[in-house]
C-alpha positions as CSV (number, residue, x, y, z in Angstrom):
1,M,92.8,84.9,22.0
2,P,93.7,85.4,25.7
3,D,95.7,82.8,27.5
4,L,93.1,80.9,29.6
5,A,95.6,79.5,32.0
6,A,96.9,82.9,32.9
7,L,93.3,84.2,33.2
8,D,92.0,81.3,35.2
9,F,91.4,83.4,38.3
10,G,92.2,86.7,36.5
11,G,95.0,87.6,38.9
12,V,92.6,87.9,41.8
13,S,94.1,87.5,45.3
14,W,92.7,84.9,47.7
15,V,91.1,87.6,49.7
16,G,89.4,88.8,46.5
17,V,88.3,85.2,45.7
18,L,86.7,84.9,49.1
19,F,84.9,88.2,48.7
20,L,83.6,87.1,45.3
21,C,82.5,83.7,46.7
22,A,80.6,85.4,49.5
23,A,78.9,87.7,47.0
24,A,78.0,84.6,44.8
25,L,76.5,82.9,47.9
26,L,74.3,85.8,48.8
27,A,73.4,86.4,45.1
28,G,72.3,82.7,44.8
29,T,70.0,83.0,47.8
30,V,68.3,86.2,46.5
31,D,68.2,85.0,42.9
32,A,66.4,81.7,44.0
33,I,63.7,83.6,45.8
34,V,62.8,86.3,43.2
35,G,65.7,86.9,40.8
36,G,68.0,89.9,40.7
37,G,71.0,88.1,42.1
38,G,73.1,89.7,39.4
39,L,72.6,93.0,41.2
40,L,75.0,91.7,43.8
41,Q,77.2,89.4,41.8
42,L,78.1,91.5,38.8
43,P,78.9,94.7,40.7
44,A,81.2,92.6,43.0
45,L,83.0,91.2,40.0
46,L,83.4,94.7,38.5
47,L,84.7,96.0,41.8
48,V,87.5,93.4,41.8
49,M,87.8,93.5,38.0
50,P,89.4,90.0,37.4
51,G,91.4,89.8,34.2
52,G,91.5,93.6,34.0
53,D,88.6,93.9,31.5
54,V,84.9,94.2,32.0
55,I,84.1,91.5,29.5
56,H,85.8,88.9,31.7
57,S,83.5,89.8,34.6
58,I,80.4,89.5,32.3
59,A,81.5,86.2,30.8
60,T,82.4,84.7,34.1
61,S,79.2,85.8,35.7
62,K,77.3,83.8,33.0
63,V,79.1,80.6,34.1
64,V,78.1,81.3,37.7
65,G,74.5,82.2,36.7
66,T,74.1,79.1,34.5
67,V,75.2,76.6,37.2
68,G,73.3,78.3,40.0
69,A,70.1,78.7,38.0
70,A,70.3,75.0,36.9
71,A,70.6,73.8,40.5
72,T,67.8,76.1,41.7
73,G,65.6,75.1,38.8
74,F,66.0,71.4,39.6
75,T,65.1,72.1,43.3
76,Y,62.0,74.0,42.2
77,S,61.0,71.3,39.8
78,R,60.9,68.8,42.7
79,T,58.7,71.0,44.9
80,T,56.7,73.3,42.6
81,P,54.4,72.5,39.6
82,M,56.1,73.8,36.4
83,D,54.3,75.2,33.3
84,W,56.6,73.3,30.9
85,G,55.0,74.8,27.8
86,T,55.9,78.3,28.9
87,V,59.4,77.1,29.9
88,V,60.1,75.7,26.4
89,R,58.7,78.8,24.6
90,M,60.6,81.3,26.7
91,S,63.8,79.3,26.8
92,S,64.0,78.8,23.1
93,A,63.4,82.5,22.3
94,G,65.7,83.6,25.1
95,F,68.5,81.3,24.1
96,L,68.7,82.7,20.6
97,A,68.3,86.3,21.7
98,A,71.0,85.9,24.4
99,M,73.6,84.9,21.7
100,A,72.8,88.1,19.9
101,G,73.0,90.1,23.1
102,A,76.4,88.7,23.9
103,A,77.7,89.5,20.5
104,C,76.5,93.1,21.0
105,A,77.8,93.4,24.6
106,S,80.7,95.7,23.7
107,A,78.8,97.7,21.0
108,M,75.6,98.8,22.7
109,P,75.4,102.3,24.3
110,A,75.2,101.7,28.0
111,G,73.5,105.0,28.7
112,A,70.6,104.4,26.4
113,L,70.1,100.9,27.9
114,N,70.1,102.3,31.4
115,V,67.3,104.7,30.6
116,V,65.2,101.9,29.2
117,V,65.8,99.7,32.2
118,L,65.0,102.5,34.7
119,V,61.7,103.3,33.0
120,A,60.8,99.6,32.8
121,L,61.6,99.1,36.5
122,L,59.5,102.1,37.6
123,V,56.5,100.6,35.6
124,V,57.1,97.2,37.2
125,V,57.2,98.6,40.8
126,G,54.2,100.9,40.2
127,H,52.1,98.1,38.7
128,T,53.0,95.7,41.6
129,L,52.2,98.3,44.3
130,R,48.8,99.1,42.7
131,N,47.8,95.5,42.7
132,P,48.3,94.0,46.2
133,D,47.0,90.6,45.1
134,L,49.2,90.4,42.0
135,G,51.1,87.1,41.9
136,V,49.5,85.6,45.0
137,A,47.6,83.0,43.0
138,E,47.6,81.8,39.4
139,R,45.1,83.5,37.0
140,A,44.2,82.7,33.4
141,H,45.6,85.1,30.7
142,G,44.9,84.7,26.9
143,A,48.0,86.4,25.8
144,R,50.4,84.0,27.4
145,T,51.9,82.4,24.3
146,W,53.0,85.4,22.3
147,V,53.8,87.5,25.4
148,T,56.1,84.8,26.8
149,V,57.9,84.3,23.5
150,L,58.5,88.0,22.8
151,G,59.3,88.7,26.4
152,G,61.7,85.8,26.6
153,A,63.5,87.1,23.6
154,A,63.8,90.6,24.9
155,I,65.0,89.5,28.3
156,G,67.4,86.9,26.8
157,F,69.0,89.7,24.8
158,W,69.3,91.8,27.9
159,N,70.9,88.9,29.7
160,G,73.4,88.4,26.9
161,L,74.5,92.0,27.2
162,G,75.5,91.2,30.8
163,A,73.0,93.5,32.4
164,P,71.7,92.7,35.9
165,G,68.0,92.2,36.8
166,T,67.2,89.4,34.3
167,G,65.5,87.2,36.9
168,S,63.4,90.0,38.2
169,F,62.2,91.0,34.7
170,L,61.3,87.4,34.0
171,V,59.3,87.1,37.2
172,F,57.4,90.3,36.5
173,L,56.6,89.3,33.0
174,L,55.3,85.9,34.1
175,V,53.3,87.4,37.0
176,G,52.1,90.8,35.7
177,V,51.4,89.8,32.1
178,A,51.2,86.0,31.9
179,G,49.2,85.5,35.1
180,H,51.5,83.2,37.0
181,S,51.9,83.3,40.8
182,F,55.1,84.6,42.2
183,L,56.1,81.1,43.3
184,G,55.4,79.6,39.9
185,A,57.0,82.5,38.1
186,S,60.2,82.1,40.2
187,A,60.4,78.4,39.2
188,I,60.0,79.1,35.5
189,A,62.4,82.0,35.6
190,K,65.2,79.8,36.8
191,V,65.0,77.4,33.9
192,V,64.7,80.2,31.4
193,N,67.7,81.9,33.0
194,V,69.7,78.7,32.3
195,A,68.8,78.9,28.6
196,T,69.7,82.5,28.2
197,S,73.0,82.2,30.1
198,V,74.0,79.2,28.0
199,G,73.2,81.2,24.9
200,A,75.5,84.0,26.0
201,L,78.3,81.5,26.9
202,I,78.2,80.1,23.3
203,F,79.6,83.4,22.3
204,F,81.8,84.1,25.3
205,I,83.6,80.7,25.6
206,P,85.1,80.6,22.1
207,A,86.2,84.2,22.6
208,G,88.3,83.1,25.6
209,T,86.8,85.6,28.1
210,V,85.6,83.1,30.8
211,L,87.8,82.8,33.9
212,W,87.1,79.2,34.6
213,G,88.8,78.8,38.0
214,L,87.0,81.8,39.4
215,G,83.8,80.9,37.8
216,I,83.7,77.4,39.2
217,A,84.6,78.6,42.7
218,M,81.8,81.2,42.6
219,A,79.3,78.8,41.0
220,A,79.8,76.3,43.9
221,C,78.9,79.0,46.4
222,N,76.0,80.2,44.2
223,V,74.5,76.7,44.1
224,I,74.6,76.5,48.0
225,G,72.8,79.9,48.2
226,G,70.3,78.9,45.5
227,V,69.3,75.7,47.3
228,V,68.8,77.7,50.6
229,G,66.8,80.4,48.8
230,T,64.6,77.9,47.0
231,L,63.7,76.2,50.3
232,I,62.9,79.6,51.9
233,A,60.7,80.6,48.9
234,V,58.7,77.4,48.9
235,R,58.2,77.5,52.6
236,K,57.2,81.2,52.8
237,G,55.1,81.3,49.7
238,A,54.0,83.9,47.1
239,S,53.3,86.8,49.5
240,F,56.8,86.6,50.9
241,I,58.3,86.5,47.4
242,R,56.3,89.6,46.5
243,R,57.9,91.6,49.3
244,I,61.4,90.5,48.3
245,F,60.6,91.2,44.7
246,L,59.7,94.8,45.5
247,G,62.9,95.2,47.5
248,V,65.1,93.9,44.7
249,A,63.3,96.1,42.1
250,L,63.7,99.2,44.2
251,A,67.4,98.4,44.7
252,L,67.8,98.0,40.9
253,I,66.1,101.4,40.4
254,A,68.6,103.0,42.8
255,T,71.5,101.3,41.1
256,V,70.5,102.3,37.6
257,G,69.6,105.9,38.7
258,V,73.1,106.3,40.3
259,K,74.7,105.2,37.0
260,L,72.7,107.7,35.0
261,L,73.5,110.5,37.4
262,G,77.1,109.6,37.4
């Protein structure tokens, strides 16, 4: 097991810590509005590579994501009605699946996963663009229960693997399939994200791969960004979140496409 004291900040300089904290602040703001903050946060960690191994970046990002999503979810719960039935179903399924995903983090073929994600994102963007009113208001949908359970499990597994875009996938599932508005979906996604990140940490913490000093510093900045992003989302409403969602999804497509071409 690695020496946690030696890996507390993973040998990162103060300049590197400030860079990662700035990335966490921005990621928290984006993630609170529509998800996808990991698109900024995880690549920043991988660029600095604290601890000298990818697994430390993945594990530490889960600490940051858990704390940030918890703070954002609390803020949403005070300003936005929450569908707690959906929250419980998705969180339970996602929690268990995230533990499995974390256990498989070093064994899954990244190339195959990138293809699956790219196809899924293209479908997401295409469906959203073809339906201008999608997610502007709540709508009834009879398939909510089983869709949210299966979707929560699949996305939880993805989060456990350390892949970015979990929040965006949750929002799309809740809007495009389960019939929630973008604002309501963003609120639910934050709580579910906490459950999936905690599930992953149950595997990562005993393995000694979390860099606690770095994780706590980044989490504090992520929380500040999350509170700001939540207030922006609640004030601007579903139409604004839809535009941000499309921007994040297109950025994810570009990122995954570059990985596949590289």
